[in-house]
C-alpha positions as semicolon CSV with decimal commas, in nm:
position;residue;x (nm);y (nm);z (nm)
1;M;18,054;15,585;6,740
2;R;18,152;15,219;6,727
3;Y;17,845;14,998;6,764
4;G;17,836;14,642;6,634
5;I;17,957;14,285;6,655
6;P;18,298;14,350;6,819
7;E;18,144;14,522;7,120
8;L;17,810;14,345;7,154
9;F;17,850;14,005;6,989
10;P;18,201;13,867;7,048
11;E;18,286;13,515;6,946
12;K;18,148;13,393;7,275
13;T;17,769;13,423;7,240
14;A;17,579;13,644;7,481
15;S;17,238;13,644;7,646
16;S;16,999;13,938;7,628
17;E;17,101;14,036;7,981
18;E;17,468;14,043;7,878
19;I;17,391;14,238;7,559
20;I;17,190;14,497;7,752
21;H;17,474;14,526;8,003
22;R;17,723;14,587;7,721
23;L;17,491;14,840;7,558
24;N;17,469;15,041;7,877
25;H;17,844;15,014;7,923
26;T;17,914;15,124;7,563
27;F;17,654;15,402;7,564
28;P;17,625;15,537;7,917
29;E;17,433;15,838;7,790
30;E;17,146;15,605;7,678
31;R;16,954;15,366;7,899
32;F;16,870;15,017;7,765
33;E;16,626;14,806;7,967
34;A;16,478;14,461;7,923
35;N;16,106;14,395;7,938
36;S;16,019;14,292;8,294
37;V;15,811;13,990;8,185
38;T;16,008;13,845;7,891
39;G;16,358;13,963;7,978
40;L;16,407;14,075;7,615
41;L;16,474;14,410;7,450
42;E;16,156;14,592;7,364
43;E;16,067;14,717;7,015
44;K;16,247;15,053;7,000
45;E;16,578;14,932;7,147
46;Y;16,562;14,602;6,960
47;I;16,526;14,771;6,620
48;R;16,819;15,005;6,692
49;V;17,046;14,717;6,792
50;A;16,932;14,486;6,508
51;E;16,972;14,767;6,251
52;K;17,338;14,814;6,353
53;L;17,391;14,440;6,364
54;L;17,257;14,410;6,008
55;T;17,542;14,625;5,874
56;F;17,803;14,369;5,985
57;I;17,661;14,039;5,851
58;H;17,835;13,861;5,563
59;S;17,633;13,536;5,549
60;P;17,260;13,452;5,529
61;W;17,059;13,555;5,837
62;I;16,689;13,515;5,908
63;L;16,445;13,727;6,103
64;I;16,160;13,527;6,260
65;S;15,834;13,700;6,354
66;I;15,651;13,494;6,620
67;D;15,284;13,546;6,702
68;L;15,102;13,364;6,982
69;E;14,767;13,364;6,805
70;K;14,445;13,434;6,999
71;F;14,652;13,516;7,309
72;K;14,388;13,757;7,438
73;L;14,140;13,469;7,436
74;F;14,403;13,251;7,607
75;N;14,418;13,505;7,891
76;E;14,039;13,497;7,924
77;W;14,031;13,119;7,934
78;Y;14,331;13,049;8,156
79;G;14,381;13,378;8,338
80;W;14,631;13,663;8,311
81;Q;14,865;13,498;8,555
82;N;14,910;13,195;8,332
83;G;14,933;13,425;8,031
84;T;15,223;13,608;8,196
85;K;15,393;13,274;8,263
86;V;15,363;13,185;7,894
87;L;15,516;13,517;7,784
88;S;15,800;13,473;8,031
89;S;15,865;13,114;7,916
90;V;15,860;13,210;7,548
91;G;16,100;13,501;7,617
92;R;16,338;13,271;7,803
93;T;16,324;13,009;7,523
94;L;16,401;13,268;7,256
95;D;16,682;13,415;7,460
96;I;16,845;13,071;7,494
97;E;16,809;13,009;7,120
98;A;16,951;13,355;7,037
99;K;17,250;13,291;7,262
100;R;17,311;12,947;7,111
101;A;17,279;13,071;6,752
102;G;17,465;13,399;6,804
103;G;17,170;13,628;6,734
104;I;16,936;13,857;6,924
105;A;16,574;13,814;7,040
106;G;16,322;14,089;7,110
107;Y;15,970;14,150;7,245
108;M;15,739;14,369;7,035
109;G;15,457;14,385;7,289
110;N;15,125;14,198;7,329
111;D;15,199;13,846;7,197
112;D;15,464;13,925;6,932
113;F;15,834;13,831;6,942
114;L;16,131;13,856;6,704
115;L;16,449;13,654;6,661
116;F;16,735;13,770;6,433
117;A;17,014;13,515;6,389
118;P;17,237;13,330;6,137
119;E;17,026;13,100;5,920
120;D;17,253;12,797;5,956
121;K;17,252;12,821;6,334
122;V;16,879;12,850;6,405
123;K;16,683;12,526;6,448
124;V;16,348;12,666;6,336
125;K;16,130;12,355;6,370
126;E;16,272;12,265;6,710
127;L;16,213;12,623;6,825
128;Y;15,854;12,605;6,700
129;R;15,792;12,279;6,887
130;S;15,938;12,427;7,207
131;I;15,703;12,729;7,197
132;H;15,408;12,508;7,102
133;E;15,480;12,288;7,405
134;I;15,477;12,593;7,630
135;M;15,121;12,667;7,513
136;G;15,028;12,298;7,530
137;Q;15,096;12,281;7,903
138;Y;14,750;12,428;7,955
139;G;14,569;12,164;7,751
140;V;14,535;12,370;7,435
141;S;14,638;12,271;7,083
142;V;14,515;12,394;6,748
143;A;14,330;12,706;6,858
144;F;14,633;12,859;7,032
145;Q;14,915;12,752;6,803
146;P;15,204;12,994;6,749
147;S;15,279;13,105;6,394
148;F;15,624;13,180;6,245
149;G;15,687;13,421;5,960
150;I;16,043;13,427;5,830
151;S;16,229;13,683;5,614
152;R;16,582;13,625;5,485
153;V;16,881;13,845;5,406
154;E;17,199;13,720;5,232
155;K;17,439;13,995;5,340
156;A;17,451;14,357;5,447
157;S;17,521;14,478;5,094
158;E;17,164;14,387;4,987
159;G;17,059;14,720;5,134
160;L;16,757;14,585;5,324
161;S;16,663;14,764;5,645
162;I;16,566;14,581;5,959
163;R;16,224;14,748;5,930
164;T;16,177;14,589;5,586
165;L;16,276;14,248;5,719
166;I;16,031;14,285;6,009
167;D;15,750;14,383;5,770
168;Q;15,825;14,086;5,544
169;A;15,835;13,846;5,837
170;A;15,511;13,990;5,981
171;L;15,337;13,947;5,645
172;S;15,456;13,585;5,627
173;C;15,336;13,531;5,983
174;K;14,991;13,660;5,895
175;N;14,968;13,423;5,599
176;A;15,092;13,132;5,811
177;Q;14,790;13,171;6,038
178;T;14,556;13,048;5,764
179;D;14,702;12,696;5,772
180;F;14,658;12,480;6,081
181;R;14,892;12,210;5,946
182;D;15,208;12,411;5,875
183;R;15,239;12,745;6,053
184;I;15,598;12,820;5,952
185;L;15,611;13,030;5,638
186;Y;15,902;13,200;5,459
187;F;15,852;13,535;5,291
188;D;15,779;13,529;4,919
189;S;15,756;13,833;4,693
190;H;15,412;13,712;4,579
191;M;15,284;13,796;4,926
192;V;15,354;14,162;4,858
193;E;15,171;14,134;4,528
194;E;14,871;13,978;4,705
195;T;14,879;14,250;4,970
196;E;14,892;14,519;4,703
197;K;14,612;14,343;4,519
198;E;14,403;14,348;4,839
199;Y;14,478;14,720;4,883
200;R;14,374;14,799;4,524
201;F;14,061;14,589;4,565
202;L;13,962;14,765;4,888
203;S;14,024;15,106;4,733
204;E;13,804;15,006;4,439
205;F;13,541;14,876;4,681
206;R;13,526;15,208;4,865
207;R;13,488;15,395;4,536
208;A;13,213;15,150;4,433
209;L;13,020;15,225;4,752
210;R;13,051;15,601;4,702
211;S;12,945;15,583;4,336
212;R;12,662;15,336;4,415
213;Q;12,798;15,067;4,183
214;I;12,697;14,821;4,453
215;T;12,330;14,748;4,489
216;F;12,110;14,454;4,582
217;Y;11,904;14,207;4,382
218;L;11,602;14,024;4,524
219;Q;11,547;13,650;4,496
220;P;11,187;13,549;4,569
221;Q;11,110;13,292;4,838
222;C;10,813;13,081;4,733
223;R;10,542;12,850;4,858
224;A;10,625;12,524;4,683
225;S;10,265;12,413;4,627
226;N;10,176;12,697;4,389
227;S;10,500;12,898;4,342
228;S;10,342;13,206;4,501
229;I;10,591;13,455;4,648
230;I;10,596;13,496;5,027
231;G;10,912;13,706;5,060
232;A;11,258;13,768;4,916
233;E;11,625;13,765;5,007
234;A;11,846;14,066;4,935
235;L;12,173;13,969;4,765
236;A;12,461;14,210;4,701
237;R;12,556;14,284;4,340
238;W;12,851;14,488;4,208
239;Q;12,801;14,634;3,863
240;K;13,105;14,818;3,734
241;E;13,100;15,137;3,529
242;D;13,140;14,938;3,205
243;G;12,822;14,743;3,287
244;S;12,995;14,417;3,375
245;F;12,929;14,241;3,706
246;L;13,188;14,130;3,959
247;S;13,076;13,796;4,100
248;P;12,983;13,784;4,471
249;A;13,192;13,465;4,482
250;V;13,492;13,694;4,422
251;F;13,427;14,005;4,628
252;V;13,242;13,862;4,930
253;P;13,525;13,625;5,041
254;M;13,778;13,906;4,993
255;L;13,572;14,139;5,211
256;E;13,530;13,867;5,474
257;K;13,905;13,801;5,474
258;T;13,993;14,167;5,521
259;G;13,710;14,241;5,767
260;F;13,536;14,492;5,537
261;I;13,229;14,272;5,493
262;T;13,056;14,483;5,759
263;D;13,084;14,791;5,536
264;L;12,910;14,601;5,258
265;D;12,643;14,457;5,489
266;K;12,553;14,791;5,646
267;Y;12,528;14,945;5,300
268;I;12,292;14,669;5,181
269;W;12,083;14,685;5,500
270;D;12,039;15,059;5,461
271;S;11,958;15,025;5,089
272;V;11,692;14,763;5,163
273;G;11,537;14,979;5,435
274;K;11,521;15,278;5,201
275;W;11,364;15,070;4,922
276;I;11,098;14,927;5,155
277;H;11,010;15,281;5,265
278;D;10,990;15,412;4,907
279;W;10,794;15,108;4,786
280;R;10,536;15,147;5,061
281;E;10,508;15,520;4,982
282;R;10,424;15,422;4,623
283;G;10,153;15,188;4,749
284;G;10,327;14,864;4,651
285;P;10,220;14,533;4,807
286;F;10,416;14,457;5,123
287;L;10,645;14,153;5,141
288;P;10,925;14,104;5,397
289;V;11,287;14,101;5,279
290;S;11,561;13,900;5,448
291;V;11,916;14,034;5,482
292;N;12,236;13,852;5,575
293;V;12,429;13,914;5,896
294;S;12,783;13,772;5,916
295;Q;12,972;13,667;6,226
296;I;13,209;13,959;6,164
297;D;12,910;14,194;6,189
298;I;12,809;14,042;6,522
299;F;13,154;14,085;6,673
300;T;13,231;14,432;6,539
301;I;12,908;14,633;6,560
302;D;12,592;14,647;6,769
303;V;12,366;14,462;6,521
304;P;12,037;14,494;6,717
305;A;12,090;14,868;6,767
306;F;12,162;14,915;6,395
307;F;11,837;14,747;6,287
308;K;11,630;14,923;6,549
309;D;11,764;15,257;6,424
310;L;11,710;15,148;6,062
311;V;11,337;15,075;6,093
312;K;11,290;15,391;6,297
313;H;11,481;15,609;6,049
314;Y;11,286;15,482;5,746
315;D;10,957;15,446;5,934
316;I;10,898;15,089;5,819
317;P;10,732;14,796;6,004
318;I;10,970;14,593;6,214
319;N;10,848;14,274;6,044
320;S;10,943;14,408;5,701
321;I;11,303;14,292;5,752
322;K;11,400;13,932;5,828
323;I;11,751;13,869;5,956
324;E;11,954;13,568;5,842
325;I;12,242;13,455;6,063
326;T;12,460;13,164;5,953
327;E;12,493;12,862;6,179
328;S;12,873;12,888;6,158
329;A;12,859;13,222;6,341
330;L;12,779;13,034;6,661
331;A;13,107;12,843;6,647
332;E;13,308;13,155;6,736
333;N;13,121;13,283;7,038
334;Q;12,789;13,119;7,118
335;E;12,701;13,347;7,407
336;K;12,746;13,660;7,195
337;V;12,535;13,527;6,907
338;L;12,264;13,393;7,137
339;S;12,247;13,733;7,305
340;V;12,219;13,913;6,969
341;V;11,945;13,678;6,845
342;K;11,747;13,720;7,166
343;E;11,768;14,099;7,149
344;L;11,658;14,101;6,784
345;R;11,361;13,872;6,849
346;D;11,262;14,065;7,163
347;A;11,254;14,378;6,945
348;G;11,013;14,202;6,703
349;F;11,248;14,102;6,421
350;L;11,206;13,762;6,257
351;V;11,538;13,573;6,275
352;M;11,639;13,290;6,042
353;M;11,924;13,046;6,092
354;D;12,094;13,025;5,752
355;D;12,293;12,728;5,615
356;F;12,164;12,499;5,887
357;G;12,334;12,158;5,873
358;S;12,655;12,295;5,726
359;G;12,823;12,334;6,065
360;Y;12,957;12,080;6,309
361;S;12,698;12,103;6,584
362;S;12,355;12,141;6,428
363;L;12,174;11,950;6,704
364;N;12,341;12,162;6,969
365;M;12,246;12,478;6,780
366;L;11,880;12,376;6,763
367;Y;11,881;12,310;7,135
368;K;12,043;12,639;7,233
369;I;11,923;12,904;6,991
370;D;11,569;13,040;6,953
371;V;11,500;13,133;6,591
372;D;11,183;13,167;6,386
373;I;11,282;12,988;6,064
374;I;11,546;12,737;5,958
375;K;11,711;12,773;5,616
376;I;11,887;12,475;5,464
377;D;12,066;12,440;5,133
378;A;11,972;12,181;4,870
379;F;12,346;12,107;4,849
380;F;12,284;11,745;4,951
381;L;12,074;11,691;4,638
382;H;12,356;11,804;4,408
383;F;12,585;11,507;4,467
384;E;12,698;11,281;4,187
385;Q;12,490;10,967;4,143
386;E;12,696;10,731;4,361
387;R;12,669;10,968;4,660
388;E;12,315;11,088;4,600
389;E;12,153;10,836;4,835
390;K;12,373;10,947;5,126
391;G;12,289;11,310;5,053
392;I;11,918;11,232;5,055
393;H;11,940;11,057;5,394
394;I;12,137;11,347;5,542
395;L;11,880;11,597;5,416
396;E;11,594;11,385;5,553
397;S;11,763;11,379;5,894
398;I;11,813;11,756;5,897
399;I;11,450;11,820;5,802
400;N;11,322;11,576;6,064
401;M;11,535;11,745;6,331
402;T;11,389;12,085;6,255
403;R;11,036;11,948;6,238
404;T;11,063;11,813;6,591
405;M;11,129;12,171;6,705
406;G;10,813;12,298;6,534
407;L;11,010;12,532;6,305
408;P;10,921;12,625;5,947
409;I;11,186;12,526;5,691
410;I;11,288;12,702;5,372
411;V;11,518;12,520;5,130
412;E;11,738;12,733;4,906
413;G;11,935;12,634;4,598
414;V;11,643;12,438;4,446
415;E;11,706;12,402;4,073
416;T;11,488;12,125;3,924
417;K;11,129;12,007;3,925
418;E;11,246;11,668;4,057
419;Q;11,404;11,836;4,359
420;V;11,085;12,033;4,425
421;E;10,870;11,720;4,417
422;F;11,108;11,526;4,639
423;L;11,135;11,805;4,896
424;R;10,758;11,839;4,904
425;T;10,729;11,469;4,993
426;L;10,955;11,543;5,291
427;G;10,719;11,817;5,405
428;C;10,913;12,122;5,279
429;R;10,662;12,395;5,200
430;Y;10,891;12,688;5,124
431;M;11,170;12,702;4,870
432;Q;11,408;12,942;4,701
433;G;11,618;12,885;4,393
434;Y;11,661;12,903;4,018
435;Y;11,370;12,664;3,957
436;F;11,137;12,936;4,079
437;Y;11,324;13,264;4,018
438;K;11,678;13,387;3,979
439;P;11,791;13,695;4,176
440;M;11,652;13,995;3,991
441;P;11,681;14,376;3,989
442;V;11,445;14,557;4,223
443;R;11,235;14,697;3,937
444;D;11,173;14,347;3,799
445;F;11,074;14,227;4,145
446;E;10,831;14,518;4,182
447;A;10,667;14,431;3,851
448;L;10,651;14,065;3,951
449;I;10,476;14,113;4,285
450;T;10,217;14,348;4,138
451;T;10,104;14,067;3,906
452;E;9,770;13,929;4,014
453;D;9,787;13,604;4,217
454;A;10,171;13,606;4,221
455;V;10,194;13,689;4,591
456;D;10,093;13,506;4,908
457;F;10,072;13,741;5,205
458;S;10,021;13,468;5,467
459;G;10,397;13,432;5,520
460;F;10,563;13,134;5,687
461;T;10,336;12,903;5,882
462;F;10,392;12,571;6,052
463;K;10,169;12,332;6,240
464;A;10,377;12,109;6,465
465;N;10,334;11,731;6,472
466;E;10,111;11,723;6,166
467;Q;10,317;11,465;5,977
468;F;10,481;11,136;6,054
469;R;10,777;10,946;5,906
470;V;10,651;10,642;5,717
471;R;10,934;10,421;5,844
472;E;10,854;10,507;6,206
473;F;10,484;10,448;6,144
474;L;10,545;10,103;5,995
475;D;10,795;9,997;6,261
476;Q;10,552;10,074;6,540
477;T;10,222;9,978;6,382
478;V;10,248;9,693;6,133
479;Y;10,199;9,350;6,293
480;S;10,172;9,119;5,993
481;D;10,269;9,082;5,629
482;A;9,900;9,087;5,537
483;M;9,856;9,429;5,696
484;L;10,170;9,561;5,523
485;N;10,052;9,429;5,185
486;N;9,717;9,598;5,226
487;I;9,892;9,925;5,311
488;L;10,126;9,904;5,013
489;G;9,873;9,773;4,761
490;P;9,989;9,586;4,447
491;V;10,370;9,601;4,418
492;A;10,639;9,405;4,234
493;I;11,016;9,399;4,175
494;Y;11,125;9,428;3,811
495;S;11,450;9,338;3,636
496;W;11,557;9,509;3,311
497;N;11,866;9,395;3,123
498;G;11,834;9,664;2,858
499;K;11,611;9,449;2,639
500;D;11,369;9,229;2,832
501;I;11,171;9,327;3,142
502;D;11,088;9,052;3,393
503;I;10,892;9,046;3,719
504;I;11,108;8,866;3,976
505;R;10,898;8,921;4,291
506;F;10,540;9,030;4,362
507;N;10,285;9,036;4,644
508;E;9,938;8,886;4,669
509;Q;9,765;9,215;4,588
510;F;9,958;9,238;4,260
511;Y;9,857;8,882;4,168
512;Q;9,489;8,954;4,239
513;M;9,497;9,278;4,039
514;V;9,638;9,114;3,725
515;N;9,393;8,820;3,758
516;V;9,484;8,616;3,447
517;P;9,504;8,234;3,424
518;D;9,855;8,231;3,271
519;F;10,002;8,464;3,536
520;Q;10,329;8,272;3,583
521;Q;10,404;8,278;3,209
522;R;10,349;8,653;3,201
523;L;10,628;8,725;3,453
524;I;10,892;8,686;3,179
525;E;10,936;8,950;2,906
526;I;10,627;9,141;3,014
527;Q;10,666;9,383;2,721
528;Q;10,530;9,116;2,481
529;Y;10,188;9,153;2,647
530;M;10,167;9,524;2,567
531;P;10,068;9,728;2,259
532;E;10,366;9,831;2,050
533;E;10,330;10,201;2,136
534;D;10,332;10,130;2,513
535;R;10,652;9,923;2,503
536;Q;10,862;10,228;2,432
537;N;10,668;10,419;2,698
538;L;10,761;10,150;2,952
539;T;11,133;10,159;2,878
540;D;11,131;10,542;2,872
541;T;10,967;10,542;3,217
542;L;11,224;10,298;3,357
543;E;11,503;10,513;3,216
544;Q;11,353;10,822;3,378
545;A;11,322;10,641;3,712
546;Y;11,691;10,548;3,687
547;K;11,787;10,912;3,631
548;D;11,563;11,042;3,910
549;H;11,636;10,827;4,215
550;M;11,444;11,056;4,446
551;N;11,105;11,068;4,274
552;G;11,105;10,775;4,032
553;A;10,876;10,791;3,726
554;T;10,508;10,728;3,649
555;A;10,317;10,606;3,343
556;V;9,976;10,461;3,256
557;L;10,039;10,139;3,061
558;T;9,812;9,892;2,879
559;F;9,844;9,512;2,916
560;F;9,644;9,254;2,718
561;R;9,448;9,013;2,935
562;G;9,424;8,744;2,666
563;T;9,044;8,746;2,686
564;G;8,992;9,013;2,423
565;D;9,007;9,302;2,666
566;S;9,294;9,494;2,827
567;L;9,405;9,625;3,163
568;R;9,514;9,986;3,215
569;I;9,760;10,018;3,506
570;L;9,903;10,332;3,665
571;M;10,261;10,231;3,749
572;H;10,521;10,418;3,955
573;F;10,877;10,287;3,931
574;Y;11,176;10,347;4,160
575;Y;11,527;10,234;4,069
576;L;11,681;10,012;4,340
577;R;12,027;9,891;4,229
578;D;12,222;9,706;3,962
579;K;12,253;9,328;3,988
580;Q;12,436;9,095;3,749
581;G;12,410;9,325;3,450
582;S;12,046;9,422;3,507
583;R;11,872;9,710;3,681
584;L;11,626;9,631;3,958
585;Y;11,316;9,844;4,011
586;Y;11,042;9,865;4,270
587;G;10,703;9,928;4,107
588;S;10,367;10,013;4,262
589;A;10,058;9,946;4,052
590;R;9,700;10,062;4,045
591;D;9,421;9,941;3,819
592;V;9,281;10,249;3,643
593;T;9,096;10,064;3,367
594;Q;8,752;10,188;3,473
595;I;8,876;10,541;3,536
596;T;9,042;10,550;3,194
597;L;8,726;10,426;3,024
598;L;8,522;10,687;3,210
599;Q;8,759;10,963;3,098
600;K;8,735;10,849;2,738
601;N;8,356;10,837;2,760
602;I;8,350;11,190;2,906
603;E;8,574;11,307;2,623
604;M;8,337;11,157;2,364
605;I;8,035;11,317;2,532
606;T;8,192;11,659;2,559
607;R;8,279;11,654;2,189
608;Q;7,906;11,667;2,120
609;F;7,870;11,999;2,305
610;S;7,895;12,317;2,102
611;E;7,923;12,527;2,418
612;C;8,236;12,571;2,622
613;L;8,212;12,395;2,960
614;I;8,433;12,502;3,251
615;F;8,471;12,356;3,602
616;Q;8,542;12,609;3,873
617;I;8,735;12,410;4,135
618;A;8,791;12,522;4,495
619;N;9,018;12,356;4,753
620;D;9,251;12,447;5,039
621;E;9,512;12,587;4,797
622;G;9,266;12,828;4,632
623;C;9,049;12,838;4,325
624;H;9,127;12,740;3,965
625;F;8,950;12,658;3,641
626;E;8,949;12,343;3,429
627;V;8,810;12,356;3,073
628;V;8,636;12,021;3,010
629;A;8,470;12,083;2,673
630;Q;8,560;12,309;2,383
631;G;8,753;12,630;2,373
632;I;8,599;12,958;2,261
633;E;8,601;12,965;1,883
634;E;8,496;13,331;1,869
635;L;8,812;13,426;2,060
636;D;9,027;13,178;1,869
637;L;9,117;13,005;2,198
638;S;9,170;12,630;2,229
639;K;9,076;12,442;2,547
640;K;9,432;12,459;2,672
641;E;9,480;12,826;2,583
642;L;9,153;12,921;2,753
643;E;9,244;12,727;3,067
644;N;9,584;12,896;3,085
645;E;9,429;13,241;3,041
646;L;9,166;13,180;3,309
647;N;9,420;13,060;3,567
648;S;9,680;13,327;3,491
649;G;9,429;13,614;3,498
650;I;9,488;13,711;3,133
651;F;9,127;13,625;3,044
652;Y;9,001;13,909;3,264
653;T;9,195;14,160;3,057
654;R;8,993;14,055;2,748
655;I;8,672;14,168;2,917
656;V;8,580;14,532;2,863
657;P;8,693;14,737;3,169
658;E;8,343;14,831;3,282
659;Q;8,246;14,461;3,318
660;Q;8,566;14,315;3,468
661;K;8,463;14,381;3,828
662;M;8,118;14,231;3,768
663;F;8,262;13,910;3,622
664;K;8,505;13,865;3,915
665;E;8,223;13,915;4,164
666;Q;8,010;13,660;3,981
667;C;8,290;13,400;3,994
668;L;8,346;13,467;4,365
669;G;7,972;13,446;4,427
670;A;7,963;13,109;4,254
671;L;8,200;12,976;4,520
672;E;7,934;13,074;4,776
673;G;7,661;12,889;4,583
674;L;7,517;13,186;4,387
675;D;7,424;13,104;4,026
676;F;7,462;13,376;3,764
677;S;7,396;13,444;3,398
678;S;7,485;13,747;3,190
679;Y;7,621;13,879;2,864
680;I;7,980;13,999;2,866
681;A;8,167;14,198;2,604
682;L;8,523;14,088;2,521
683;Y;8,800;14,163;2,273
684;N;8,944;13,893;2,051
685;K;9,309;13,869;1,949
686;K;9,250;14,121;1,670
687;G;9,110;14,373;1,915
688;E;8,755;14,329;1,783
689;R;8,471;14,355;2,036
690;L;8,216;14,074;2,058
691;S;7,954;13,948;2,301
692;L;7,922;13,606;2,470
693;Y;7,659;13,456;2,699
694;I;7,782;13,310;3,030
695;E;7,578;13,113;3,281
696;S;7,667;12,905;3,585
697;D;7,528;12,613;3,780
698;C;7,663;12,574;4,132
699;V;7,739;12,218;4,245
700;E;7,662;12,087;4,592
701;D;7,882;11,779;4,619
702;S;8,063;11,680;4,939
703;I;8,307;11,459;4,744
704;S;8,406;11,664;4,441
705;N;8,604;11,988;4,458
706;V;8,400;12,126;4,168
707;A;8,210;12,424;4,304
708;C;8,052;12,550;3,984
709;I;7,999;12,453;3,618
710;I;8,024;12,749;3,381
711;K;7,888;12,742;3,026
712;I;7,996;12,997;2,762
713;S;7,814;13,023;2,429
714;S;7,729;13,261;2,150
715;P;7,422;13,481;2,204
């Protein structure tokens, strides 16, 4: 049977209609029909014709796979009628190009087309623009761009089949869809390697799930004021058979790209539910665990139904699982996500918006979505120095936005003490990050939360409108410089050129605090009016303030008055900027001379005591102990060691078991104003048993937080 260029593609180029006519004329026993919408050959007939055509080519040809991306969504937005018009227009455009170039166009169904033609005859970029303009008639641009994937064949003798060329072009088309700038991509053999790599990875992933190589770690979420644990986040971990870990930064993006992230998420959710059930059965203290829900999960499974079934199956409280949904999930389909969040919250689940501020419409999200907690990342505090100030202002704005909605905030990714202190000044009460704890195996987490005083069961709380922004307060309230100076107290601007430190500006309160006759002379090289040991302390503090823009640095410094006495000043410096080779600093000051003298006098007095004196202090954050005089020599404990043991709970373990409960009850009773005295038996570091006499004196003072003074002595 003769079937090829001579019959179907003579020198004079032909349209699809003409080719179909010739096919039916050449093969009357077979019926070839064009698609009614596009006017092109459909998949089965097209492949048969193109396969025969391939055997006759003797110069480079290309096969273009064309995908009208998100065309189903296009139909929803603009209607099926307009969608049909687009398909018809694209088919007509391809048919004209095929006729001009001497090739053949086809329609594969849905929104997929093919064009097979001589490479030197096809104007690829012009064809792309033509199809893009067809879509653009309806006011769309980036979201509904076509994508072109192109495979190439030199000549028939290469032995490639039309099926292979179609597969190569389709693979190129898929990869082209990841780039909004250039959506025309030629096939490269590396694409096959990447595809095979993905296949091997997914096969390994399935085996890892079956063999339980994948598990979850828990990262504690903490109350910033005392580092107590209020909950945890479950994070996926993949430990291979050889004991090594595959980083989530590697496997999570791959699973998201391929759509298998839902398999991982459901596995982790189920594992967390099972652990919560088992942990409760073992009598462990209850803390809620948050799990991550991706936008792929929301659009592929019934998330609310899954979690409802999960808590029912494992018989666990509905508030034992918190659900984190990223802000970016709302960009795809707000109505769907809003519906899912509402159904979860109506069922009793606590929902958190994760990565708030990372998307493009944070204000809009706050307005539209009802969630219980906002999670933000400390990313803005990780900028290099020249961009740090901008990051701080952005973070402040995000936090202020959430506060106006009366929502608790938890900041994750917190890594340093400086970040903790700065975030606390902004009103952030809850934090998560390496500064507190790294993600840890479940067993380590269990041991951690069974430690006395490590856990806070009160959870997330927030009292709306309890704080104000200082800038807003000043703008609306301050009416004079005198009022502002009284609010600020003694302040000055300092200049440091690396050697000398000068005061270049100051306010009236600063002048009155210093109160020396030669004040103007003392503004230059202020370090000469300090003891030698404090000069280094001053420069070290300024250097620390330069390194920590957010929090500055504090020191208590001594200055000679010139009258035989000295002034002790608590100074807090903030770096401002560089100017003409010097660094400028803002410094607040407070005269602590009398307080310092009082502390020294107390220290001298307490040295005369042979007994150990302890303050039991109670405030809103709880109860703690402060050792003010002596350690316990019999136990070989210094003041500092004893204080650490009392506040960590280790001291109780020294007491013989039969008296531990009594001692705790006595300390609790002291907070209620009940004095006590008794002998207690303890073990020293060598394990030797000895006896000490303990007595208390409760303090009734409306000013001090000291609730009780405890004295420990030898019998």
